C-alpha positions as CSV (number, residue, x, y, z in Angstrom):
1,V,-0.1,0.1,0.1
2,S,1.6,3.3,-1.0
3,R,1.2,6.5,1.2
4,N,1.0,9.9,0.1
5,A,0.6,13.2,1.9
6,A,-3.1,13.1,1.9
7,D,-2.8,9.8,4.2
8,D,-0.9,11.9,6.8
9,I,-3.9,14.2,7.0
10,D,-6.5,13.1,9.7
11,L,-10.2,14.0,9.4
12,A,-10.0,15.9,12.9
13,S,-7.1,18.1,11.4
14,V,-9.4,18.9,8.4
15,E,-12.3,19.8,10.6
16,R,-10.4,21.8,12.8
17,A,-8.8,23.9,9.6
18,H,-12.5,24.3,8.0
19,I,-13.9,25.6,11.1
20,I,-11.1,28.1,11.5
21,S,-11.6,29.1,7.9
22,I,-15.3,29.6,8.3
23,L,-14.6,31.7,11.5
24,R,-12.1,33.8,9.8
25,K,-14.4,34.3,6.9
26,T,-17.3,35.5,9.4
27,K,-14.8,37.5,11.4
28,G,-15.6,35.2,14.6
29,N,-19.3,35.5,14.0
30,K,-20.3,32.1,15.6
31,A,-24.0,32.2,14.2
32,K,-23.2,33.0,10.8
33,A,-20.2,30.4,11.0
34,A,-22.7,27.9,12.3
35,R,-25.0,28.6,9.5
36,L,-22.3,28.3,6.7
37,L,-21.2,25.0,8.4
38,G,-24.8,23.8,8.4
39,I,-24.7,23.2,12.1
40,H,-26.4,24.5,15.1
41,R,-24.5,27.2,17.1
42,R,-24.4,24.9,20.3
43,K,-22.7,22.2,18.0
44,L,-20.3,24.8,16.9
45,Y,-19.2,25.6,20.6
46,R,-18.8,21.8,21.3
47,L,-16.5,21.8,18.2
48,L,-14.6,24.8,19.3
49,E,-14.2,22.9,22.6
50,R,-13.0,19.6,21.1
51,F,-10.5,21.4,18.8
52,S,-9.0,23.8,21.4
53,I,-10.3,26.8,19.6
54,D,-10.7,29.9,21.7
55,P,-14.6,30.6,21.7
56,N,-13.6,34.4,21.7
57,F,-12.0,33.8,18.4
58,D,-10.2,36.5,16.7
59,E,-7.1,36.5,14.3
60,S,-4.8,37.1,17.1
61,S,-5.8,34.1,18.9
62,L,-4.5,31.9,15.8
63,A,-1.4,33.8,15.0
64,D,0.8,30.8,15.2
65,E,-1.2,28.6,13.0
């Protein structure tokens, strides 16, 4: 079985990156982000906790990423 770069990316990393991307797009507005993600805002907050994303998201909170 051959491996490539895609094999090294796990689903959680992809989910986390997508949530961060949407939060950036909505300038941290969780209601808009949840709508774009097609989930309820409470689910978004649970995902923020699971992926260790600051619920008071702003660009400075992700400067290292």
